KEVEXPA-469413 format. One record per atom (N, C-alpha, C, O, CB): residue number from 0; residue in one letter; atom name; x, y, z. Coordinates in nm, 2 decimals. Glycine has a CB too. Layout:
REM KEVEXPA-469413
PT NUM A CA X Y Z
...
***
This chain:
REM KEVEXPA-469413
PT 0 M N 0.09 -0.12 0.00
PT 0 M CA 0.00 0.00 0.00
PT 0 M C 0.09 0.13 0.00
PT 0 M O 0.18 0.14 0.08
PT 0 M CB -0.10 0.00 0.13
PT 1 N N 0.05 0.22 -0.08
PT 1 N CA 0.12 0.35 -0.09
PT 1 N C 0.10 0.42 0.05
PT 1 N O -0.02 0.44 0.09
PT 1 N CB 0.07 0.44 -0.22
PT 2 N N 0.20 0.46 0.11
PT 2 N CA 0.19 0.53 0.24
PT 2 N C 0.18 0.68 0.24
PT 2 N O 0.19 0.74 0.35
PT 2 N CB 0.30 0.49 0.32
PT 3 K N 0.16 0.74 0.12
PT 3 K CA 0.14 0.88 0.12
PT 3 K C 0.03 0.92 0.02
PT 3 K O 0.00 0.85 -0.08
PT 3 K CB 0.27 0.95 0.08
PT 4 L N -0.04 1.03 0.06
PT 4 L CA -0.14 1.09 -0.03
PT 4 L C -0.08 1.17 -0.14
PT 4 L O 0.03 1.22 -0.13
PT 4 L CB -0.24 1.18 0.05
PT 5 K N -0.15 1.19 -0.25
PT 5 K CA -0.11 1.28 -0.35
PT 5 K C -0.19 1.41 -0.31
PT 5 K O -0.31 1.41 -0.30
PT 5 K CB -0.15 1.24 -0.50
PT 6 I N -0.11 1.52 -0.27
PT 6 I CA -0.17 1.64 -0.22
PT 6 I C -0.14 1.75 -0.32
PT 6 I O -0.02 1.78 -0.35
PT 6 I CB -0.12 1.67 -0.08
PT 7 K N -0.24 1.82 -0.36
PT 7 K CA -0.22 1.94 -0.45
PT 7 K C -0.28 2.06 -0.38
PT 7 K O -0.39 2.05 -0.33
PT 7 K CB -0.29 1.91 -0.58
PT 8 I N -0.21 2.17 -0.38
PT 8 I CA -0.25 2.29 -0.31
PT 8 I C -0.23 2.41 -0.41
PT 8 I O -0.13 2.43 -0.47
PT 8 I CB -0.16 2.32 -0.19
PT 9 S N -0.34 2.48 -0.43
PT 9 S CA -0.33 2.60 -0.52
PT 9 S C -0.24 2.70 -0.46
PT 9 S O -0.21 2.70 -0.34
PT 9 S CB -0.48 2.66 -0.55
PT 10 N N -0.19 2.79 -0.54
PT 10 N CA -0.09 2.89 -0.49
PT 10 N C -0.17 2.98 -0.39
PT 10 N O -0.11 3.02 -0.29
PT 10 N CB -0.03 2.97 -0.61
PT 11 D N -0.29 3.02 -0.42
PT 11 D CA -0.36 3.11 -0.33
PT 11 D C -0.38 3.04 -0.20
PT 11 D O -0.37 3.10 -0.09
PT 11 D CB -0.50 3.15 -0.40
PT 12 A N -0.42 2.91 -0.20
PT 12 A CA -0.44 2.84 -0.08
PT 12 A C -0.31 2.82 0.00
PT 12 A O -0.31 2.84 0.12
PT 12 A CB -0.49 2.70 -0.11
PT 13 F N -0.20 2.79 -0.07
PT 13 F CA -0.07 2.78 -0.01
PT 13 F C -0.03 2.91 0.07
PT 13 F O 0.01 2.91 0.18
PT 13 F CB 0.04 2.75 -0.11
PT 14 D N -0.05 3.03 0.00
PT 14 D CA -0.02 3.15 0.06
PT 14 D C -0.11 3.18 0.19
PT 14 D O -0.06 3.22 0.29
PT 14 D CB -0.04 3.27 -0.04
PT 15 F N -0.24 3.15 0.17
PT 15 F CA -0.34 3.17 0.28
PT 15 F C -0.30 3.09 0.40
PT 15 F O -0.29 3.14 0.51
PT 15 F CB -0.48 3.13 0.23
PT 16 I N -0.27 2.96 0.38
PT 16 I CA -0.23 2.87 0.49
PT 16 I C -0.11 2.91 0.56
PT 16 I O -0.10 2.91 0.68
PT 16 I CB -0.22 2.73 0.43
PT 17 N N 0.00 2.96 0.48
PT 17 N CA 0.12 3.01 0.54
PT 17 N C 0.09 3.13 0.63
PT 17 N O 0.16 3.14 0.73
PT 17 N CB 0.22 3.04 0.44
PT 18 K N 0.00 3.22 0.59
PT 18 K CA -0.03 3.34 0.67
PT 18 K C -0.10 3.30 0.79
PT 18 K O -0.08 3.36 0.90
PT 18 K CB -0.11 3.45 0.58
PT 19 L N -0.19 3.20 0.79
PT 19 L CA -0.26 3.15 0.90
PT 19 L C -0.15 3.09 1.01
PT 19 L O -0.16 3.12 1.13
PT 19 L CB -0.36 3.05 0.87
PT 20 L N -0.06 3.02 0.96
PT 20 L CA 0.04 2.96 1.04
PT 20 L C 0.13 3.06 1.10
PT 20 L O 0.18 3.05 1.22
PT 20 L CB 0.12 2.86 0.97
PT 21 E N 0.16 3.17 1.03
PT 21 E CA 0.24 3.28 1.08
PT 21 E C 0.17 3.35 1.20
PT 21 E O 0.23 3.38 1.30
PT 21 E CB 0.28 3.38 0.98
PT 22 F N 0.04 3.37 1.17
PT 22 F CA -0.04 3.44 1.27
PT 22 F C -0.07 3.35 1.40
PT 22 F O -0.07 3.40 1.51
PT 22 F CB -0.17 3.48 1.21
PT 23 H N -0.08 3.22 1.38
PT 23 H CA -0.11 3.12 1.49
PT 23 H C 0.02 3.04 1.51
PT 23 H O 0.03 2.93 1.47
PT 23 H CB -0.23 3.03 1.46
PT 24 D N 0.12 3.11 1.57
PT 24 D CA 0.25 3.04 1.58
PT 24 D C 0.25 2.92 1.68
PT 24 D O 0.35 2.86 1.69
PT 24 D CB 0.34 3.14 1.63
PT 25 E N 0.14 2.90 1.75
PT 25 E CA 0.14 2.78 1.84
PT 25 E C 0.12 2.65 1.76
PT 25 E O 0.13 2.55 1.82
PT 25 E CB 0.02 2.80 1.95
PT 26 Y N 0.10 2.66 1.63
PT 26 Y CA 0.08 2.55 1.55
PT 26 Y C 0.20 2.54 1.45
PT 26 Y O 0.25 2.65 1.41
PT 26 Y CB -0.06 2.56 1.47
PT 27 D N 0.23 2.43 1.40
PT 27 D CA 0.34 2.41 1.30
PT 27 D C 0.31 2.34 1.18
PT 27 D O 0.39 2.31 1.10
PT 27 D CB 0.44 2.34 1.37
PT 28 C N 0.18 2.31 1.15
PT 28 C CA 0.13 2.24 1.04
PT 28 C C -0.01 2.25 1.01
PT 28 C O -0.09 2.30 1.10
PT 28 C CB 0.17 2.10 1.04
PT 29 I N -0.05 2.21 0.89
PT 29 I CA -0.20 2.18 0.87
PT 29 I C -0.21 2.03 0.88
PT 29 I O -0.12 1.96 0.84
PT 29 I CB -0.25 2.24 0.73
PT 30 A N -0.32 1.99 0.93
PT 30 A CA -0.36 1.85 0.94
PT 30 A C -0.48 1.81 0.86
PT 30 A O -0.58 1.89 0.86
PT 30 A CB -0.38 1.81 1.09
PT 31 L N -0.47 1.70 0.80
PT 31 L CA -0.59 1.65 0.73
PT 31 L C -0.64 1.53 0.81
PT 31 L O -0.56 1.45 0.85
PT 31 L CB -0.56 1.62 0.57
PT 32 S N -0.77 1.51 0.83
PT 32 S CA -0.83 1.40 0.90
PT 32 S C -0.97 1.38 0.85
PT 32 S O -1.03 1.46 0.80
PT 32 S CB -0.82 1.43 1.05
PT 33 Q N -1.01 1.26 0.88
PT 33 Q CA -1.15 1.22 0.85
PT 33 Q C -1.24 1.26 0.97
PT 33 Q O -1.19 1.25 1.09
PT 33 Q CB -1.17 1.07 0.83
PT 34 P N -1.35 1.32 0.95
PT 34 P CA -1.44 1.35 1.07
PT 34 P C -1.46 1.23 1.15
PT 34 P O -1.45 1.11 1.10
PT 34 P CB -1.59 1.41 1.01
PT 35 K N -1.49 1.25 1.28
PT 35 K CA -1.51 1.14 1.38
PT 35 K C -1.62 1.04 1.33
PT 35 K O -1.60 0.92 1.34
PT 35 K CB -1.56 1.20 1.51
PT 36 G N -1.72 1.08 1.27
PT 36 G CA -1.82 0.98 1.22
PT 36 G C -1.78 0.92 1.09
PT 36 G O -1.85 0.83 1.04
PT 36 G CB -1.96 1.05 1.20
PT 37 G N -1.67 0.96 1.03
PT 37 G CA -1.62 0.90 0.90
PT 37 G C -1.67 0.98 0.79
PT 37 G O -1.62 0.96 0.68
PT 37 G CB -1.67 0.75 0.89
PT 38 G N -1.76 1.07 0.80
PT 38 G CA -1.81 1.15 0.68
PT 38 G C -1.91 1.06 0.61
PT 38 G O -1.89 0.94 0.58
PT 38 G CB -1.70 1.19 0.59
PT 39 C N -2.02 1.13 0.57
PT 39 C CA -2.12 1.05 0.50
PT 39 C C -2.16 1.14 0.38
PT 39 C O -2.11 1.25 0.36
PT 39 C CB -2.25 1.01 0.59
PT 40 C N -2.26 1.10 0.30
PT 40 C CA -2.30 1.16 0.18
PT 40 C C -2.33 1.31 0.22
PT 40 C O -2.39 1.34 0.33
PT 40 C CB -2.42 1.09 0.12
PT 41 K N -2.29 1.40 0.14
PT 41 K CA -2.32 1.55 0.15
PT 41 K C -2.25 1.61 0.28
PT 41 K O -2.30 1.72 0.32
PT 41 K CB -2.47 1.57 0.15
PT 42 T N -2.15 1.55 0.34
PT 42 T CA -2.08 1.61 0.45
PT 42 T C -1.93 1.60 0.42
PT 42 T O -1.90 1.53 0.32
PT 42 T CB -2.12 1.53 0.59
PT 43 N N -1.85 1.67 0.49
PT 43 N CA -1.71 1.67 0.47
PT 43 N C -1.66 1.52 0.48
PT 43 N O -1.69 1.44 0.57
PT 43 N CB -1.64 1.76 0.57
PT 44 K N -1.57 1.49 0.38
PT 44 K CA -1.50 1.36 0.39
PT 44 K C -1.37 1.37 0.46
PT 44 K O -1.33 1.28 0.52
PT 44 K CB -1.48 1.30 0.25
PT 45 V N -1.31 1.49 0.45
PT 45 V CA -1.18 1.52 0.50
PT 45 V C -1.19 1.67 0.57
PT 45 V O -1.24 1.76 0.50
PT 45 V CB -1.07 1.51 0.39
PT 46 D N -1.14 1.68 0.68
PT 46 D CA -1.13 1.81 0.75
PT 46 D C -0.98 1.86 0.74
PT 46 D O -0.89 1.79 0.74
PT 46 D CB -1.18 1.80 0.90
PT 47 I N -0.97 1.99 0.75
PT 47 I CA -0.84 2.05 0.75
PT 47 I C -0.84 2.15 0.87
PT 47 I O -0.92 2.23 0.89
PT 47 I CB -0.81 2.13 0.61
PT 48 I N -0.73 2.13 0.96
PT 48 I CA -0.71 2.22 1.07
PT 48 I C -0.57 2.25 1.09
PT 48 I O -0.48 2.19 1.03
PT 48 I CB -0.77 2.15 1.20
PT 49 L N -0.55 2.36 1.17
PT 49 L CA -0.41 2.39 1.21
PT 49 L C -0.38 2.30 1.33
PT 49 L O -0.46 2.28 1.42
PT 49 L CB -0.40 2.54 1.25
PT 50 D N -0.26 2.25 1.33
PT 50 D CA -0.23 2.15 1.44
PT 50 D C -0.07 2.15 1.46
PT 50 D O 0.00 2.23 1.40
PT 50 D CB -0.29 2.00 1.40
PT 51 N N -0.03 2.04 1.53
PT 51 N CA 0.11 2.02 1.55
PT 51 N C 0.16 1.88 1.50
PT 51 N O 0.08 1.78 1.52
PT 51 N CB 0.15 2.04 1.70
PT 52 R N 0.27 1.88 1.44
PT 52 R CA 0.32 1.76 1.37
PT 52 R C 0.32 1.64 1.47
PT 52 R O 0.30 1.52 1.42
PT 52 R CB 0.45 1.78 1.31
PT 53 I N 0.35 1.66 1.59
PT 53 I CA 0.37 1.55 1.68
PT 53 I C 0.24 1.46 1.70
PT 53 I O 0.25 1.35 1.74
PT 53 I CB 0.41 1.61 1.82
PT 54 N N 0.13 1.51 1.66
PT 54 N CA 0.01 1.44 1.68
PT 54 N C -0.02 1.34 1.56
PT 54 N O -0.12 1.27 1.56
PT 54 N CB -0.10 1.53 1.69
PT 55 Y N 0.07 1.34 1.46
PT 55 Y CA 0.04 1.26 1.33
PT 55 Y C 0.16 1.17 1.30
PT 55 Y O 0.28 1.19 1.33
PT 55 Y CB 0.01 1.36 1.21
PT 56 T N 0.12 1.06 1.22
PT 56 T CA 0.23 0.96 1.18
PT 56 T C 0.30 1.00 1.05
PT 56 T O 0.41 0.96 1.03
PT 56 T CB 0.16 0.82 1.17
PT 57 I N 0.23 1.07 0.96
PT 57 I CA 0.28 1.10 0.83
PT 57 I C 0.28 1.26 0.82
PT 57 I O 0.18 1.33 0.84
PT 57 I CB 0.20 1.03 0.72
PT 58 I N 0.40 1.30 0.79
PT 58 I CA 0.42 1.45 0.76
PT 58 I C 0.49 1.47 0.63
PT 58 I O 0.60 1.42 0.61
PT 58 I CB 0.51 1.52 0.88
PT 59 E N 0.42 1.55 0.54
PT 59 E CA 0.49 1.59 0.41
PT 59 E C 0.52 1.73 0.42
PT 59 E O 0.46 1.81 0.48
PT 59 E CB 0.40 1.56 0.30
PT 60 N N 0.64 1.76 0.35
PT 60 N CA 0.68 1.89 0.34
PT 60 N C 0.66 1.94 0.20
PT 60 N O 0.73 1.89 0.11
PT 60 N CB 0.83 1.90 0.39
PT 61 I N 0.57 2.03 0.18
PT 61 I CA 0.54 2.08 0.05
PT 61 I C 0.59 2.23 0.04
PT 61 I O 0.52 2.32 0.08
PT 61 I CB 0.39 2.07 0.02
PT 62 D N 0.70 2.24 -0.02
PT 62 D CA 0.77 2.37 -0.03
PT 62 D C 0.77 2.45 0.11
PT 62 D O 0.74 2.57 0.11
PT 62 D CB 0.69 2.45 -0.13
PT 63 G N 0.80 2.38 0.21
PT 63 G CA 0.82 2.45 0.34
PT 63 G C 0.69 2.44 0.43
PT 63 G O 0.69 2.46 0.55
PT 63 G CB 0.85 2.59 0.32
PT 64 L N 0.58 2.40 0.36
PT 64 L CA 0.45 2.38 0.44
PT 64 L C 0.43 2.24 0.48
PT 64 L O 0.43 2.15 0.40
PT 64 L CB 0.33 2.43 0.36
PT 65 H N 0.43 2.22 0.61
PT 65 H CA 0.41 2.08 0.67
PT 65 H C 0.26 2.04 0.66
PT 65 H O 0.18 2.11 0.72
PT 65 H CB 0.47 2.07 0.81
PT 66 V N 0.23 1.93 0.60
PT 66 V CA 0.10 1.87 0.59
PT 66 V C 0.10 1.74 0.66
PT 66 V O 0.18 1.65 0.62
PT 66 V CB 0.04 1.86 0.44
PT 67 A N 0.02 1.73 0.77
PT 67 A CA 0.03 1.60 0.85
PT 67 A C -0.11 1.53 0.84
PT 67 A O -0.22 1.59 0.82
PT 67 A CB 0.06 1.64 1.00
PT 68 Y N -0.10 1.40 0.85
PT 68 Y CA -0.22 1.31 0.85
PT 68 Y C -0.18 1.17 0.90
PT 68 Y O -0.06 1.14 0.91
PT 68 Y CB -0.29 1.31 0.71
PT 69 N N -0.27 1.09 0.93
PT 69 N CA -0.25 0.96 0.98
PT 69 N C -0.28 0.85 0.87
PT 69 N O -0.33 0.89 0.76
PT 69 N CB -0.35 0.93 1.10
PT 70 E N -0.24 0.73 0.90
PT 70 E CA -0.25 0.62 0.80
PT 70 E C -0.39 0.60 0.75
PT 70 E O -0.41 0.56 0.64
PT 70 E CB -0.19 0.49 0.86
PT 71 N N -0.49 0.62 0.84
PT 71 N CA -0.63 0.59 0.79
PT 71 N C -0.67 0.68 0.68
PT 71 N O -0.75 0.63 0.60
PT 71 N CB -0.72 0.62 0.91
PT 72 L N -0.62 0.79 0.66
PT 72 L CA -0.65 0.88 0.55
PT 72 L C -0.58 0.82 0.42
PT 72 L O -0.64 0.83 0.31
PT 72 L CB -0.60 1.02 0.58
PT 73 V N -0.47 0.76 0.43
PT 73 V CA -0.40 0.70 0.31
PT 73 V C -0.48 0.58 0.27
PT 73 V O -0.49 0.54 0.15
PT 73 V CB -0.25 0.66 0.35
PT 74 N N -0.54 0.51 0.37
PT 74 N CA -0.62 0.38 0.34
PT 74 N C -0.75 0.42 0.26
PT 74 N O -0.80 0.34 0.19
PT 74 N CB -0.65 0.30 0.47
PT 75 N N -0.80 0.54 0.29
PT 75 N CA -0.93 0.57 0.24
PT 75 N C -0.94 0.67 0.12
PT 75 N O -1.04 0.69 0.05
PT 75 N CB -1.02 0.63 0.35
PT 76 F N -0.82 0.74 0.10
PT 76 F CA -0.82 0.84 -0.01
PT 76 F C -0.68 0.83 -0.09
PT 76 F O -0.58 0.79 -0.03
PT 76 F CB -0.85 0.98 0.04
PT 77 I N -0.69 0.87 -0.21
PT 77 I CA -0.57 0.87 -0.29
PT 77 I C -0.52 1.01 -0.32
PT 77 I O -0.40 1.03 -0.35
PT 77 I CB -0.59 0.80 -0.42
PT 78 E N -0.61 1.10 -0.33
PT 78 E CA -0.57 1.24 -0.36
PT 78 E C -0.65 1.35 -0.28
PT 78 E O -0.77 1.33 -0.27
PT 78 E CB -0.59 1.27 -0.51
PT 79 I N -0.59 1.45 -0.24
PT 79 I CA -0.65 1.56 -0.18
PT 79 I C -0.61 1.69 -0.25
PT 79 I O -0.49 1.71 -0.27
PT 79 I CB -0.62 1.58 -0.02
PT 80 I N -0.71 1.77 -0.30
PT 80 I CA -0.68 1.90 -0.36
PT 80 I C -0.74 2.01 -0.27
PT 80 I O -0.85 2.01 -0.23
PT 80 I CB -0.74 1.91 -0.50
PT 81 I N -0.65 2.11 -0.24
PT 81 I CA -0.69 2.22 -0.15
PT 81 I C -0.69 2.35 -0.24
PT 81 I O -0.59 2.38 -0.30
PT 81 I CB -0.59 2.23 -0.02
PT 82 V N -0.80 2.42 -0.24
PT 82 V CA -0.81 2.54 -0.31
PT 82 V C -0.87 2.65 -0.21
PT 82 V O -0.93 2.62 -0.11
PT 82 V CB -0.89 2.53 -0.44
PT 83 L N -0.85 2.78 -0.25
PT 83 L CA -0.90 2.89 -0.18
PT 83 L C -1.01 2.96 -0.27
PT 83 L O -0.98 2.99 -0.38
PT 83 L CB -0.79 3.00 -0.13
PT 84 K N -1.13 2.98 -0.21
PT 84 K CA -1.23 3.05 -0.28
PT 84 K C -1.30 3.14 -0.18
PT 84 K O -1.34 3.10 -0.07
PT 84 K CB -1.34 2.96 -0.34
PT 85 K N -1.30 3.27 -0.21
PT 85 K CA -1.36 3.38 -0.12
PT 85 K C -1.32 3.35 0.02
PT 85 K O -1.41 3.34 0.11
PT 85 K CB -1.52 3.38 -0.13
PT 86 D N -1.19 3.35 0.05
PT 86 D CA -1.13 3.34 0.19
PT 86 D C -1.17 3.22 0.26
PT 86 D O -1.17 3.22 0.38
PT 86 D CB -1.17 3.45 0.27
PT 87 S N -1.20 3.11 0.19
PT 87 S CA -1.24 2.98 0.26
PT 87 S C -1.16 2.87 0.18
PT 87 S O -1.15 2.87 0.06
PT 87 S CB -1.40 2.96 0.25
PT 88 L N -1.11 2.78 0.25
PT 88 L CA -1.04 2.66 0.20
PT 88 L C -1.14 2.56 0.17
PT 88 L O -1.23 2.52 0.25
PT 88 L CB -0.93 2.61 0.30
PT 89 Y N -1.13 2.50 0.05
PT 89 Y CA -1.21 2.39 0.00
PT 89 Y C -1.12 2.27 -0.03
PT 89 Y O -1.02 2.28 -0.09
PT 89 Y CB -1.28 2.43 -0.12
PT 90 L N -1.17 2.15 0.01
PT 90 L CA -1.10 2.03 -0.02
PT 90 L C -1.18 1.94 -0.11
PT 90 L O -1.30 1.92 -0.10
PT 90 L CB -1.05 1.96 0.11
PT 91 K N -1.11 1.88 -0.20
PT 91 K CA -1.17 1.77 -0.28
PT 91 K C -1.09 1.65 -0.25
PT 91 K O -0.96 1.64 -0.27
PT 91 K CB -1.18 1.80 -0.45
PT 92 A N -1.16 1.54 -0.20
PT 92 A CA -1.09 1.42 -0.16
PT 92 A C -1.13 1.31 -0.25
PT 92 A O -1.25 1.28 -0.26
PT 92 A CB -1.12 1.39 -0.02
PT 93 T N -1.04 1.25 -0.32
PT 93 T CA -1.07 1.14 -0.42
PT 93 T C -1.05 1.01 -0.34
PT 93 T O -0.94 0.98 -0.30
PT 93 T CB -0.98 1.14 -0.54
PT 94 P N -1.16 0.94 -0.32
PT 94 P CA -1.15 0.81 -0.24
PT 94 P C -1.07 0.71 -0.31
PT 94 P O -1.06 0.71 -0.44
PT 94 P CB -1.29 0.76 -0.22
PT 95 S N -1.02 0.61 -0.23
PT 95 S CA -0.95 0.50 -0.29
PT 95 S C -1.06 0.40 -0.34
PT 95 S O -1.17 0.42 -0.31
PT 95 S CB -0.86 0.43 -0.19
PT 96 D N -1.02 0.30 -0.42
PT 96 D CA -1.12 0.21 -0.47
PT 96 D C -1.19 0.14 -0.36
PT 96 D O -1.31 0.12 -0.37
PT 96 D CB -1.04 0.11 -0.56
PT 97 T N -1.13 0.10 -0.24
PT 97 T CA -1.19 0.04 -0.13
PT 97 T C -1.29 0.13 -0.07
PT 97 T O -1.40 0.08 -0.02
PT 97 T CB -1.09 -0.02 -0.03
PT 98 N N -1.26 0.26 -0.06
PT 98 N CA -1.35 0.35 0.00
PT 98 N C -1.47 0.38 -0.09
PT 98 N O -1.57 0.41 -0.04
PT 98 N CB -1.27 0.48 0.03
PT 99 K N -1.45 0.38 -0.22
PT 99 K CA -1.56 0.40 -0.31
PT 99 K C -1.66 0.29 -0.29
PT 99 K O -1.78 0.32 -0.30
PT 99 K CB -1.51 0.41 -0.46
PT 100 S N -1.63 0.17 -0.27
PT 100 S CA -1.72 0.06 -0.25
PT 100 S C -1.81 0.08 -0.13
PT 100 S O -1.92 0.03 -0.12
PT 100 S CB -1.64 -0.08 -0.25
PT 101 K N -1.75 0.14 -0.03
PT 101 K CA -1.82 0.16 0.10
PT 101 K C -1.94 0.26 0.08
PT 101 K O -2.04 0.25 0.16
PT 101 K CB -1.73 0.21 0.20
PT 102 S N -1.92 0.35 -0.01
PT 102 S CA -2.02 0.46 -0.02
PT 102 S C -2.12 0.44 -0.13
PT 102 S O -2.20 0.53 -0.16
PT 102 S CB -1.95 0.59 -0.05
PT 103 K N -2.12 0.32 -0.20
PT 103 K CA -2.22 0.29 -0.30
PT 103 K C -2.36 0.28 -0.24
PT 103 K O -2.38 0.24 -0.12
PT 103 K CB -2.18 0.17 -0.38
PT 104 G N -2.46 0.33 -0.31
PT 104 G CA -2.59 0.32 -0.27
PT 104 G C -2.63 0.43 -0.17
PT 104 G O -2.72 0.41 -0.09
PT 104 G CB -2.62 0.19 -0.21
PT 105 C N -2.56 0.54 -0.17
PT 105 C CA -2.59 0.64 -0.07
PT 105 C C -2.69 0.74 -0.12
PT 105 C O -2.70 0.85 -0.06
PT 105 C CB -2.46 0.72 -0.03
PT 106 S N -2.77 0.71 -0.22
PT 106 S CA -2.87 0.81 -0.27
PT 106 S C -2.97 0.82 -0.15
PT 106 S O -3.01 0.73 -0.09
PT 106 S CB -2.94 0.76 -0.40
PT 107 G N -3.01 0.95 -0.13
PT 107 G CA -3.10 0.98 -0.03
PT 107 G C -3.04 1.03 0.10
PT 107 G O -3.12 1.08 0.18
PT 107 G CB -3.18 0.86 0.01
PT 108 C N -2.91 1.02 0.11
PT 108 C CA -2.85 1.08 0.23
PT 108 C C -2.88 1.23 0.23
PT 108 C O -2.86 1.30 0.13
PT 108 C CB -2.69 1.06 0.23
PT 109 G N -2.92 1.29 0.34
PT 109 G CA -2.94 1.43 0.35
PT 109 G C -3.08 1.47 0.29
PT 109 G O -3.12 1.58 0.31
PT 109 G CB -2.83 1.50 0.29
PT 110 S N -3.14 1.39 0.21
PT 110 S CA -3.26 1.43 0.15
PT 110 S C -3.38 1.44 0.24
PT 110 S O -3.48 1.50 0.21
PT 110 S CB -3.30 1.33 0.05
PT 111 K N -3.37 1.39 0.36
PT 111 K CA -3.48 1.40 0.46
PT 111 K C -3.43 1.50 0.57
PT 111 K O -3.49 1.49 0.68
PT 111 K CB -3.52 1.27 0.51
PT 112 G N -3.34 1.59 0.54
PT 112 G CA -3.30 1.68 0.64
PT 112 G C -3.20 1.64 0.74
PT 112 G O -3.19 1.70 0.84
PT 112 G CB -3.42 1.73 0.71
PT 113 T N -3.14 1.52 0.71
PT 113 T CA -3.04 1.47 0.80
PT 113 T C -2.91 1.44 0.73
PT 113 T O -2.91 1.41 0.62
PT 113 T CB -3.10 1.34 0.87
PT 114 N N -2.80 1.44 0.81
PT 114 N CA -2.68 1.40 0.74
PT 114 N C -2.62 1.28 0.82
PT 114 N O -2.50 1.27 0.82
PT 114 N CB -2.57 1.52 0.72
PT 115 K N -2.70 1.21 0.89
PT 115 K CA -2.65 1.10 0.97
PT 115 K C -2.67 0.97 0.91
PT 115 K O -2.64 0.86 0.97
PT 115 K CB -2.73 1.11 1.10
PT 116 C N -2.71 0.97 0.78
PT 116 C CA -2.71 0.84 0.70
PT 116 C C -2.82 0.75 0.74
PT 116 C O -2.81 0.63 0.72
PT 116 C CB -2.58 0.77 0.70
PT 117 A N -2.92 0.79 0.81
PT 117 A CA -3.03 0.70 0.85
PT 117 A C -3.10 0.63 0.73
PT 117 A O -3.14 0.52 0.74
PT 117 A CB -3.13 0.77 0.94
PT 118 S N -3.11 0.70 0.62
PT 118 S CA -3.18 0.65 0.51
PT 118 S C -3.09 0.59 0.40
PT 118 S O -3.14 0.55 0.30
PT 118 S CB -3.27 0.76 0.45
PT 119 C N -2.96 0.58 0.43
PT 119 C CA -2.86 0.53 0.33
PT 119 C C -2.85 0.38 0.34
PT 119 C O -2.84 0.32 0.46
PT 119 C CB -2.72 0.59 0.35
PT 120 S N -2.85 0.31 0.24
PT 120 S CA -2.83 0.16 0.24
PT 120 S C -2.68 0.12 0.24
PT 120 S O -2.65 0.01 0.28
PT 120 S CB -2.90 0.10 0.13
PT 121 G N -2.60 0.21 0.19
PT 121 G CA -2.46 0.17 0.17
PT 121 G C -2.35 0.26 0.24
PT 121 G O -2.23 0.23 0.23
PT 121 G CB -2.43 0.18 0.03
PT 122 C N -2.39 0.35 0.33
PT 122 C CA -2.30 0.43 0.40
PT 122 C C -2.23 0.35 0.51
PT 122 C O -2.30 0.26 0.57
PT 122 C CB -2.36 0.56 0.46
PT 123 S N -2.10 0.38 0.53
PT 123 S CA -2.03 0.31 0.64
PT 123 S C -2.06 0.37 0.77
PT 123 S O -2.01 0.31 0.87
PT 123 S CB -1.88 0.31 0.61
PT 124 V N -2.13 0.47 0.78
PT 124 V CA -2.15 0.54 0.91
PT 124 V C -2.29 0.49 0.96
PT 124 V O -2.39 0.49 0.88
PT 124 V CB -2.15 0.69 0.89
PT 125 V N -2.29 0.45 1.08
PT 125 V CA -2.42 0.41 1.14
PT 125 V C -2.48 0.52 1.23
PT 125 V O -2.40 0.58 1.30
PT 125 V CB -2.39 0.27 1.22
PT 126 Q N -2.60 0.54 1.22
PT 126 Q CA -2.67 0.65 1.30
PT 126 Q C -2.68 0.59 1.44
PT 126 Q O -2.71 0.47 1.46
PT 126 Q CB -2.81 0.69 1.24
PT 127 K N -2.65 0.67 1.54
PT 127 K CA -2.66 0.64 1.68
PT 127 K C -2.79 0.68 1.74
PT 127 K O -2.82 0.66 1.86
PT 127 K CB -2.55 0.69 1.76
***
């Protein structure tokens, strides 16, 4: 298994993140992670936060910007694209083949005003 993600960051997003890290000097990297519930249809599949490298197993240095994440992200995704639009960071996460099969049959997620996947037949997240 490949132990690294393919990460692409637009120039604007790169500059924006570096400015955030300069302002918040208590952090030394951006971290990518899956939401606690695993993310389901129409919700974030991957979150981005300011954090410290010590909390993660994989750290990539992209032109001086440290991007940290854990092995579970590598197992579930093959590529992350980070762009900046109207002062907000947007991520596009391309799932791995094994993760794609987990999300088949998710039509209807969120269609009843919920994002907890209660009506999904194929989501890997179970409603509590």
